[in-house]
N, CA, C and O atoms as CSV, one atom per row, in Angstrom:
chain,resi,resn,atom,element,x,y,z
A,1,UNK,N,N,104.822,129.758,75.165
A,1,UNK,CA,C,104.246,129.202,76.374
A,1,UNK,C,C,102.949,128.447,76.064
A,1,UNK,O,O,102.648,127.431,76.690
A,2,UNK,N,N,102.187,128.957,75.088
A,2,UNK,CA,C,100.918,128.306,74.740
A,2,UNK,C,C,101.162,126.905,74.183
A,2,UNK,O,O,100.403,125.983,74.480
A,3,UNK,N,N,102.223,126.735,73.373
A,3,UNK,CA,C,102.530,125.421,72.817
A,3,UNK,C,C,102.877,124.430,73.936
A,3,UNK,O,O,102.483,123.265,73.872
A,4,UNK,N,N,103.603,124.880,74.948
A,4,UNK,CA,C,103.959,124.009,76.070
A,4,UNK,C,C,102.695,123.587,76.820
A,4,UNK,O,O,102.571,122.426,77.209
A,5,UNK,N,N,101.768,124.502,77.024
A,5,UNK,CA,C,100.515,124.165,77.708
A,5,UNK,C,C,99.717,123.156,76.888
A,5,UNK,O,O,99.116,122.241,77.451
A,6,UNK,N,N,99.706,123.314,75.559
A,6,UNK,CA,C,99.002,122.370,74.700
A,6,UNK,C,C,99.648,120.994,74.775
A,6,UNK,O,O,98.951,119.984,74.870
A,7,UNK,N,N,100.984,120.947,74.732
A,7,UNK,CA,C,101.689,119.672,74.840
A,7,UNK,C,C,101.413,119.005,76.180
A,7,UNK,O,O,101.243,117.788,76.247
A,8,UNK,N,N,101.368,119.802,77.249
A,8,UNK,CA,C,101.090,119.255,78.578
A,8,UNK,C,C,99.680,118.667,78.602
A,8,UNK,O,O,99.465,117.575,79.129
A,9,UNK,N,N,98.721,119.398,78.030
A,9,UNK,CA,C,97.340,118.906,77.994
A,9,UNK,C,C,97.254,117.621,77.171
A,9,UNK,O,O,96.582,116.672,77.576
A,10,UNK,N,N,97.926,117.582,76.022
A,10,UNK,CA,C,97.923,116.382,75.182
A,10,UNK,C,C,98.541,115.200,75.921
A,10,UNK,O,O,98.037,114.079,75.847
A,11,UNK,N,N,99.632,115.459,76.632
A,11,UNK,CA,C,100.305,114.397,77.385
A,11,UNK,C,C,99.399,113.869,78.486
A,11,UNK,O,O,99.294,112.658,78.683
A,12,UNK,N,N,98.740,114.785,79.209
A,12,UNK,CA,C,97.819,114.362,80.266
A,12,UNK,C,C,96.678,113.531,79.701
A,12,UNK,O,O,96.310,112.505,80.274
A,13,UNK,N,N,96.123,113.963,78.591
A,13,UNK,CA,C,95.013,113.227,77.973
A,13,UNK,C,C,95.462,111.832,77.540
A,13,UNK,O,O,94.733,110.857,77.720
A,14,UNK,N,N,96.646,111.744,76.977
A,14,UNK,CA,C,97.172,110.445,76.551
A,14,UNK,C,C,97.397,109.537,77.752
A,14,UNK,O,O,97.038,108.360,77.711
A,15,UNK,N,N,97.984,110.063,78.814
A,15,UNK,CA,C,98.236,109.255,80.010
A,15,UNK,C,C,96.920,108.810,80.648
A,15,UNK,O,O,96.800,107.665,81.084
A,16,UNK,N,N,95.943,109.698,80.704
A,16,UNK,CA,C,94.632,109.327,81.254
A,16,UNK,C,C,93.996,108.218,80.427
A,16,UNK,O,O,93.388,107.295,80.968
A,17,UNK,N,N,94.140,108.318,79.128
A,17,UNK,CA,C,93.599,107.290,78.237
A,17,UNK,C,C,94.274,105.944,78.489
A,17,UNK,O,O,93.610,104.908,78.508
A,18,UNK,N,N,95.578,105.962,78.680
A,18,UNK,CA,C,96.305,104.713,78.950
A,18,UNK,C,C,95.850,104.083,80.263
A,18,UNK,O,O,95.690,102.865,80.345
A,19,UNK,N,N,95.644,104.900,81.280
A,19,UNK,CA,C,95.175,104.388,82.570
A,19,UNK,C,C,93.793,103.759,82.409
A,19,UNK,O,O,93.533,102.680,82.942
A,20,UNK,N,N,92.917,104.425,81.685
A,20,UNK,CA,C,91.567,103.907,81.452
A,20,UNK,C,C,91.617,102.574,80.705
A,20,UNK,O,O,90.894,101.638,81.048
A,21,UNK,N,N,92.463,102.492,79.699
A,21,UNK,CA,C,92.591,101.259,78.928
A,21,UNK,C,C,93.139,100.124,79.785
A,21,UNK,O,O,92.718,98.977,79.635
A,22,UNK,N,N,94.069,100.431,80.679
A,22,UNK,CA,C,94.596,99.395,81.588
A,22,UNK,C,C,93.483,98.848,82.470
A,22,UNK,O,O,93.372,97.637,82.660
A,23,UNK,N,N,92.664,99.739,83.005
A,23,UNK,CA,C,91.541,99.306,83.842
A,23,UNK,C,C,90.564,98.443,83.078
A,23,UNK,O,O,90.088,97.431,83.592
A,24,UNK,N,N,90.261,98.837,81.847
A,24,UNK,CA,C,89.343,98.051,81.020
A,24,UNK,C,C,89.934,96.685,80.694
A,24,UNK,O,O,89.225,95.679,80.708
A,25,UNK,N,N,91.224,96.647,80.402
A,25,UNK,CA,C,91.887,95.380,80.099
A,25,UNK,C,C,91.807,94.433,81.285
A,25,UNK,O,O,91.560,93.239,81.120
A,26,UNK,N,N,92.015,94.966,82.472
A,26,UNK,CA,C,91.936,94.133,83.677
A,26,UNK,C,C,90.511,93.614,83.861
A,26,UNK,O,O,90.311,92.423,84.102
A,27,UNK,N,N,89.523,94.500,83.747
A,27,UNK,CA,C,88.130,94.104,83.968
A,27,UNK,C,C,87.602,93.140,82.912
A,27,UNK,O,O,86.883,92.193,83.231
A,28,UNK,N,N,87.959,93.385,81.659
A,28,UNK,CA,C,87.367,92.621,80.566
A,28,UNK,C,C,88.150,91.378,80.167
A,28,UNK,O,O,87.584,90.452,79.587
A,29,UNK,N,N,89.443,91.346,80.469
A,29,UNK,CA,C,90.255,90.218,80.004
A,29,UNK,C,C,90.907,89.455,81.153
A,29,UNK,O,O,90.706,88.249,81.294
A,30,UNK,N,N,91.673,90.144,81.958
A,30,UNK,CA,C,92.482,89.448,82.972
A,30,UNK,C,C,91.609,88.783,84.027
A,30,UNK,O,O,91.764,87.591,84.292
A,31,UNK,N,N,90.696,89.533,84.630
A,31,UNK,CA,C,89.903,88.967,85.723
A,31,UNK,C,C,88.988,87.825,85.280
A,31,UNK,O,O,88.922,86.815,85.981
A,32,UNK,N,N,88.280,87.931,84.152
A,32,UNK,CA,C,87.456,86.786,83.742
A,32,UNK,C,C,88.278,85.523,83.474
A,32,UNK,O,O,87.858,84.420,83.826
A,33,UNK,N,N,89.432,85.681,82.859
A,33,UNK,CA,C,90.271,84.509,82.572
A,33,UNK,C,C,90.796,83.921,83.880
A,33,UNK,O,O,90.796,82.705,84.070
A,34,UNK,N,N,91.244,84.798,84.779
A,34,UNK,CA,C,91.750,84.309,86.070
A,34,UNK,C,C,90.649,83.615,86.863
A,34,UNK,O,O,90.890,82.591,87.503
A,35,UNK,N,N,89.436,84.176,86.819
A,35,UNK,CA,C,88.320,83.588,87.556
A,35,UNK,C,C,87.995,82.191,87.058
A,35,UNK,O,O,87.687,81.303,87.853
A,36,UNK,N,N,88.060,81.991,85.748
A,36,UNK,CA,C,87.687,80.706,85.166
A,36,UNK,C,C,88.836,79.706,85.113
A,36,UNK,O,O,88.636,78.552,84.736
A,37,UNK,N,N,90.019,80.135,85.483
A,37,UNK,CA,C,91.203,79.286,85.403
A,37,UNK,C,C,91.195,78.278,86.558
A,37,UNK,O,O,91.062,78.661,87.721
A,38,UNK,N,N,91.334,77.017,86.238
A,38,UNK,CA,C,91.307,75.986,87.273
A,38,UNK,C,C,92.673,75.773,87.923
A,38,UNK,O,O,92.746,75.379,89.087
A,39,UNK,N,N,93.744,76.025,87.194
A,39,UNK,CA,C,95.088,75.862,87.733
A,39,UNK,C,C,95.424,77.064,88.611
A,39,UNK,O,O,95.435,78.201,88.138
A,40,UNK,N,N,95.698,76.809,89.887
A,40,UNK,CA,C,95.934,77.896,90.838
A,40,UNK,C,C,97.184,78.708,90.498
A,40,UNK,O,O,97.205,79.920,90.711
A,41,UNK,N,N,98.224,78.060,89.973
A,41,UNK,CA,C,99.430,78.793,89.585
A,41,UNK,C,C,99.148,79.731,88.419
A,41,UNK,O,O,99.631,80.863,88.401
A,42,UNK,N,N,98.375,79.269,87.452
A,42,UNK,CA,C,98.005,80.132,86.334
A,42,UNK,C,C,97.151,81.290,86.818
A,42,UNK,O,O,97.340,82.425,86.382
A,43,UNK,N,N,96.210,81.013,87.717
A,43,UNK,CA,C,95.358,82.063,88.267
A,43,UNK,C,C,96.206,83.121,88.976
A,43,UNK,O,O,95.982,84.320,88.811
A,44,UNK,N,N,97.175,82.666,89.762
A,44,UNK,CA,C,98.063,83.585,90.476
A,44,UNK,C,C,98.842,84.451,89.493
A,44,UNK,O,O,99.014,85.650,89.716
A,45,UNK,N,N,99.312,83.845,88.411
A,45,UNK,CA,C,100.057,84.620,87.408
A,45,UNK,C,C,99.171,85.697,86.776
A,45,UNK,O,O,99.619,86.826,86.574
A,46,UNK,N,N,97.929,85.357,86.466
A,46,UNK,CA,C,97.017,86.353,85.902
A,46,UNK,C,C,96.779,87.497,86.891
A,46,UNK,O,O,96.821,88.669,86.517
A,47,UNK,N,N,96.530,87.149,88.150
A,47,UNK,CA,C,96.272,88.171,89.161
A,47,UNK,C,C,97.514,89.025,89.375
A,47,UNK,O,O,97.411,90.246,89.491
A,48,UNK,N,N,98.691,88.398,89.429
A,48,UNK,CA,C,99.934,89.166,89.587
A,48,UNK,C,C,100.142,90.112,88.410
A,48,UNK,O,O,100.612,91.235,88.591
A,49,UNK,N,N,99.797,89.669,87.214
A,49,UNK,CA,C,99.903,90.542,86.042
A,49,UNK,C,C,98.971,91.738,86.180
A,49,UNK,O,O,99.344,92.860,85.837
A,50,UNK,N,N,97.767,91.505,86.678
A,50,UNK,CA,C,96.820,92.603,86.875
A,50,UNK,C,C,97.348,93.588,87.914
A,50,UNK,O,O,97.231,94.802,87.743
A,51,UNK,N,N,97.926,93.065,88.985
A,51,UNK,CA,C,98.481,93.925,90.029
A,51,UNK,C,C,99.635,94.753,89.467
A,51,UNK,O,O,99.740,95.945,89.753
A,52,UNK,N,N,100.494,94.131,88.677
A,52,UNK,CA,C,101.593,94.866,88.056
A,52,UNK,C,C,101.062,95.957,87.129
A,52,UNK,O,O,101.584,97.072,87.106
A,53,UNK,N,N,100.032,95.628,86.374
A,53,UNK,CA,C,99.440,96.601,85.464
A,53,UNK,C,C,98.850,97.777,86.245
A,53,UNK,O,O,98.977,98.926,85.824
A,54,UNK,N,N,98.210,97.497,87.373
A,54,UNK,CA,C,97.678,98.577,88.207
A,54,UNK,C,C,98.809,99.411,88.791
A,54,UNK,O,O,98.675,100.627,88.931
A,55,UNK,N,N,99.918,98.769,89.131
A,55,UNK,CA,C,101.074,99.511,89.629
A,55,UNK,C,C,101.610,100.474,88.585
A,55,UNK,O,O,101.977,101.606,88.896
A,56,UNK,N,N,101.649,100.012,87.345
A,56,UNK,CA,C,102.083,100.890,86.249
A,56,UNK,C,C,101.099,102.048,86.109
A,56,UNK,O,O,101.507,103.195,85.924
A,57,UNK,N,N,99.812,101.750,86.195
A,57,UNK,CA,C,98.802,102.808,86.123
A,57,UNK,C,C,98.966,103.821,87.243
A,57,UNK,O,O,98.811,105.022,87.022
A,58,UNK,N,N,99.281,103.347,88.445
A,58,UNK,CA,C,99.499,104.257,89.570
A,58,UNK,C,C,100.724,105.135,89.335
A,58,UNK,O,O,100.718,106.323,89.656
A,59,UNK,N,N,101.767,104.543,88.775
A,59,UNK,CA,C,102.966,105.319,88.465
A,59,UNK,C,C,102.656,106.395,87.433
A,59,UNK,O,O,103.120,107.529,87.548
A,60,UNK,N,N,101.871,106.033,86.429
A,60,UNK,CA,C,101.476,107.003,85.410
A,60,UNK,C,C,100.620,108.099,86.044
A,60,UNK,O,O,100.783,109.277,85.725
A,61,UNK,N,N,99.715,107.717,86.933
A,61,UNK,CA,C,98.889,108.708,87.627
A,61,UNK,C,C,99.725,109.684,88.435
A,61,UNK,O,O,99.437,110.881,88.454
A,62,UNK,N,N,100.756,109.185,89.101
A,62,UNK,CA,C,101.654,110.061,89.853
A,62,UNK,C,C,102.394,111.000,88.906
A,62,UNK,O,O,102.623,112.165,89.228
A,63,UNK,N,N,102.766,110.482,87.732
A,63,UNK,CA,C,103.438,111.332,86.742
A,63,UNK,C,C,102.509,112.452,86.286
A,63,UNK,O,O,102.945,113.590,86.110
A,64,UNK,N,N,101.226,112.133,86.094
A,64,UNK,CA,C,100.255,113.162,85.703
A,64,UNK,C,C,100.161,114.219,86.797
A,64,UNK,O,O,100.141,115.416,86.509
A,65,UNK,N,N,100.106,113.781,88.040
A,65,UNK,CA,C,100.022,114.739,89.153
A,65,UNK,C,C,101.248,115.646,89.184
A,65,UNK,O,O,101.126,116.845,89.438
A,66,UNK,N,N,102.427,115.082,88.927
A,66,UNK,CA,C,103.644,115.911,88.908
A,66,UNK,C,C,103.609,116.884,87.742
A,66,UNK,O,O,104.025,118.034,87.879
A,67,UNK,N,N,103.109,116.426,86.582
A,67,UNK,CA,C,103.007,117.315,85.418
A,67,UNK,C,C,102.070,118.481,85.744
A,67,UNK,O,O,102.328,119.618,85.351
A,68,UNK,N,N,101.021,118.204,86.439
A,68,UNK,CA,C,100.067,119.254,86.807
A,68,UNK,C,C,100.610,120.145,87.913
A,68,UNK,O,O,100.100,121.243,88.136
A,69,UNK,N,N,101.637,119.680,88.601
A,69,UNK,CA,C,102.209,120.469,89.680
A,69,UNK,C,C,101.531,120.266,91.012
A,69,UNK,O,O,101.797,121.002,91.962
A,70,UNK,N,N,100.666,119.290,91.097
A,70,UNK,CA,C,99.966,119.022,92.344
A,70,UNK,C,C,100.585,117.853,93.084
A,70,UNK,O,O,101.508,117.207,92.587
A,71,UNK,N,N,100.081,117.591,94.250
A,71,UNK,CA,C,100.554,116.458,95.046
A,71,UNK,C,C,99.898,115.182,94.537
A,71,UNK,O,O,98.717,115.180,94.189
A,72,UNK,N,N,100.650,114.120,94.494
A,72,UNK,CA,C,100.112,112.831,94.058
A,72,UNK,C,C,99.206,112.272,95.145
A,72,UNK,O,O,99.512,112.367,96.334
A,73,UNK,N,N,98.104,111.695,94.731
A,73,UNK,CA,C,97.204,111.048,95.668
A,73,UNK,C,C,97.434,109.552,95.603
A,73,UNK,O,O,97.789,109.008,94.557
A,74,UNK,N,N,97.232,108.905,96.713
A,74,UNK,CA,C,97.396,107.461,96.755
A,74,UNK,C,C,96.040,106.810,96.541
A,74,UNK,O,O,95.037,107.239,97.111
A,75,UNK,N,N,96.019,105.773,95.718
A,75,UNK,CA,C,94.773,105.044,95.504
A,75,UNK,C,C,95.033,103.561,95.712
A,75,UNK,O,O,96.154,103.076,95.554
A,76,UNK,N,N,93.980,102.862,96.068
A,76,UNK,CA,C,94.072,101.423,96.312
A,76,UNK,C,C,93.071,100.719,95.416
A,76,UNK,O,O,91.958,101.200,95.203
A,77,UNK,N,N,93.480,99.586,94.899
A,77,UNK,CA,C,92.595,98.766,94.074
A,77,UNK,C,C,92.479,97.407,94.761
A,77,UNK,O,O,93.479,96.816,95.168
A,78,UNK,N,N,91.273,96.937,94.880
A,78,UNK,CA,C,91.027,95.643,95.507
A,78,UNK,C,C,90.407,94.711,94.476
A,78,UNK,O,O,89.472,95.082,93.766
A,79,UNK,N,N,90.936,93.506,94.406
A,79,UNK,CA,C,90.411,92.495,93.504
A,79,UNK,C,C,89.958,91.322,94.360
A,79,UNK,O,O,90.701,90.851,95.221
A,80,UNK,N,N,88.757,90.860,94.126
A,80,UNK,CA,C,88.238,89.700,94.833
A,80,UNK,C,C,88.127,88.555,93.837
A,80,UNK,O,O,87.500,88.683,92.785
A,81,UNK,N,N,88.742,87.447,94.183
A,81,UNK,CA,C,88.645,86.260,93.350
A,81,UNK,C,C,87.780,85.261,94.108
A,81,UNK,O,O,88.090,84.896,95.242
A,82,UNK,N,N,86.718,84.830,93.491
A,82,UNK,CA,C,85.786,83.915,94.122
A,82,UNK,C,C,85.847,82.580,93.409
A,82,UNK,O,O,85.760,82.524,92.183
A,83,UNK,N,N,85.995,81.515,94.162
A,83,UNK,CA,C,86.025,80.177,93.585
A,83,UNK,C,C,84.712,79.483,93.927
A,83,UNK,O,O,84.353,79.344,95.096
A,84,UNK,N,N,84.016,79.057,92.907
A,84,UNK,CA,C,82.769,78.335,93.102
A,84,UNK,C,C,83.017,76.858,92.827
A,84,UNK,O,O,83.581,76.492,91.795
A,85,UNK,N,N,82.599,76.030,93.744
A,85,UNK,CA,C,82.759,74.582,93.589
A,85,UNK,C,C,81.366,73.989,93.508
A,85,UNK,O,O,80.542,74.163,94.407
A,86,UNK,N,N,81.121,73.290,92.419
A,86,UNK,CA,C,79.815,72.659,92.216
A,86,UNK,C,C,80.006,71.158,92.110
A,86,UNK,O,O,80.950,70.694,91.472
A,87,UNK,N,N,79.130,70.409,92.721
A,87,UNK,CA,C,79.246,68.954,92.602
A,87,UNK,C,C,78.942,68.521,91.170
A,87,UNK,O,O,78.090,69.104,90.499
A,88,UNK,N,N,79.639,67.505,90.721
A,88,UNK,CA,C,79.386,66.956,89.391
A,88,UNK,C,C,78.081,66.165,89.430
A,88,UNK,O,O,77.777,65.502,90.421
A,89,UNK,N,N,77.319,66.241,88.353
A,89,UNK,CA,C,76.087,65.496,88.300
A,89,UNK,C,C,76.410,64.016,88.062
A,89,UNK,O,O,77.428,63.675,87.459
A,90,UNK,N,N,75.535,63.164,88.540
A,90,UNK,CA,C,75.728,61.720,88.373
A,90,UNK,C,C,75.547,61.377,86.904
A,90,UNK,O,O,74.855,62.099,86.186
A,91,UNK,N,N,76.157,60.286,86.440
A,91,UNK,CA,C,75.985,59.893,85.036
A,91,UNK,C,C,74.510,59.750,84.689
A,91,UNK,O,O,73.730,59.159,85.436
A,92,UNK,N,N,74.145,60.311,83.528
A,92,UNK,CA,C,72.758,60.216,83.086
A,92,UNK,C,C,71.858,61.337,83.597
A,92,UNK,O,O,70.684,61.397,83.233
A,93,UNK,N,N,72.406,62.252,84.459
A,93,UNK,CA,C,71.600,63.339,84.994
A,93,UNK,C,C,71.931,64.690,84.374
A,93,UNK,O,O,71.377,65.707,84.792
A,94,UNK,N,N,72.818,64.723,83.389
A,94,UNK,CA,C,73.231,65.994,82.796
A,94,UNK,C,C,72.217,66.493,81.788
A,94,UNK,O,O,71.195,65.856,81.532
A,95,UNK,N,N,72.530,67.667,81.214
A,95,UNK,CA,C,71.645,68.259,80.213
A,95,UNK,C,C,71.662,67.399,78.958
A,95,UNK,O,O,72.674,66.774,78.641
A,96,UNK,N,N,70.571,67.370,78.263
A,96,UNK,CA,C,70.478,66.664,76.986
A,96,UNK,C,C,70.422,65.163,77.097
A,96,UNK,O,O,70.555,64.462,76.094
A,97,UNK,N,N,70.227,64.656,78.301
A,97,UNK,CA,C,70.148,63.200,78.462
A,97,UNK,C,C,68.716,62.803,78.651
A,97,UNK,O,O,68.419,61.618,78.806
Protein backbone atom coordinates (compact mmCIF):
# COMPACT_ATOMS: atom_id res chain seq x y z
CA UNK A 1 0.00 0.00 0.00
CA UNK A 2 2.90 2.36 0.76
CA UNK A 3 4.29 1.94 -2.77
CA UNK A 4 0.89 2.86 -4.26
CA UNK A 5 0.74 6.01 -2.10
CA UNK A 6 4.26 6.95 -3.24
CA UNK A 7 3.33 6.41 -6.89
CA UNK A 8 0.20 8.52 -6.42
CA UNK A 9 2.25 11.31 -4.83
CA UNK A 10 4.83 11.14 -7.64
CA UNK A 11 2.07 11.24 -10.26
CA UNK A 12 0.42 14.24 -8.59
CA UNK A 13 3.74 16.08 -8.39
CA UNK A 14 4.45 15.39 -12.06
CA UNK A 15 0.98 16.54 -13.14
CA UNK A 16 1.27 19.70 -11.02
CA UNK A 17 4.63 20.41 -12.61
CA UNK A 18 3.15 20.01 -16.09
CA UNK A 19 0.33 22.42 -15.28
CA UNK A 20 2.82 24.98 -13.95
CA UNK A 21 4.98 24.64 -17.06
CA UNK A 22 1.93 25.14 -19.31
CA UNK A 23 1.09 28.36 -17.48
CA UNK A 24 4.66 29.60 -17.77
CA UNK A 25 4.75 28.75 -21.48
CA UNK A 26 1.59 30.75 -22.06
CA UNK A 27 2.83 33.75 -20.06
CA UNK A 28 6.38 33.81 -21.37
CA UNK A 29 5.98 32.69 -24.98
CA UNK A 30 2.47 32.56 -26.38
CA UNK A 31 1.02 35.82 -25.06
CA UNK A 32 4.01 38.07 -25.89
CA UNK A 33 4.18 36.70 -29.44
CA UNK A 34 0.42 37.03 -29.90
CA UNK A 35 0.49 40.58 -28.51
CA UNK A 36 3.21 41.67 -30.93
CA UNK A 37 1.74 39.86 -33.93
CA UNK A 38 0.30 42.26 -36.50
CA UNK A 39 -1.60 39.64 -38.52
CA UNK A 40 -4.97 39.11 -36.83
CA UNK A 41 -5.29 35.52 -38.07
CA UNK A 42 -1.89 34.63 -36.65
CA UNK A 43 -2.79 36.35 -33.37
CA UNK A 44 -6.03 34.34 -33.20
CA UNK A 45 -4.11 31.11 -33.80
CA UNK A 46 -1.70 31.90 -30.96
CA UNK A 47 -4.56 32.75 -28.59
CA UNK A 48 -6.49 29.62 -29.61
CA UNK A 49 -3.38 27.55 -28.92
CA UNK A 50 -3.12 29.10 -25.46
CA UNK A 51 -6.78 28.35 -24.78
CA UNK A 52 -6.30 24.75 -25.89
CA UNK A 53 -3.25 24.46 -23.66
CA UNK A 54 -5.25 25.79 -20.70
CA UNK A 55 -7.98 23.27 -21.50
CA UNK A 56 -5.43 20.48 -21.33
CA UNK A 57 -4.20 21.89 -18.02
CA UNK A 58 -7.76 21.91 -16.69
CA UNK A 59 -8.23 18.31 -17.76
CA UNK A 60 -5.01 17.36 -15.98
CA UNK A 61 -6.18 19.26 -12.89
CA UNK A 62 -9.44 17.31 -12.89
CA UNK A 63 -7.42 14.09 -13.19
CA UNK A 64 -5.39 15.12 -10.12
CA UNK A 65 -8.60 15.78 -8.20
CA UNK A 66 -9.93 12.33 -9.14
CA UNK A 67 -6.62 10.73 -8.11
CA UNK A 68 -6.91 12.45 -4.75
CA UNK A 69 -10.50 11.28 -4.45
CA UNK A 70 -11.91 14.77 -4.13
CA UNK A 71 -14.36 16.72 -6.22
CA UNK A 72 -12.93 18.61 -9.18
CA UNK A 73 -13.08 22.37 -8.94
CA UNK A 74 -13.80 24.55 -11.91
CA UNK A 75 -11.39 27.34 -12.74
CA UNK A 76 -11.50 30.10 -15.31
CA UNK A 77 -8.62 31.77 -17.08
CA UNK A 78 -9.00 35.17 -18.69
CA UNK A 79 -6.63 36.54 -21.29
CA UNK A 80 -6.71 40.18 -22.32
CA UNK A 81 -5.18 41.13 -25.63
CA UNK A 82 -4.53 44.83 -26.00
CA UNK A 83 -3.78 46.43 -29.35
CA UNK A 84 -1.87 49.69 -29.26
CA UNK A 85 -1.95 51.88 -32.35
CA UNK A 86 0.66 54.60 -32.61
CA UNK A 87 0.89 57.15 -35.38
CA UNK A 88 3.96 56.87 -37.58
CA UNK A 89 6.40 59.72 -37.23
CA UNK A 90 6.84 62.03 -40.21
CA UNK A 91 9.96 61.53 -42.34
CA UNK A 92 12.99 63.05 -40.65
CA UNK A 93 11.40 62.99 -37.15
CA UNK A 94 12.51 59.50 -36.07
CA UNK A 95 15.28 58.51 -33.69
CA UNK A 96 18.84 59.00 -34.87
CA UNK A 97 17.96 61.66 -37.41
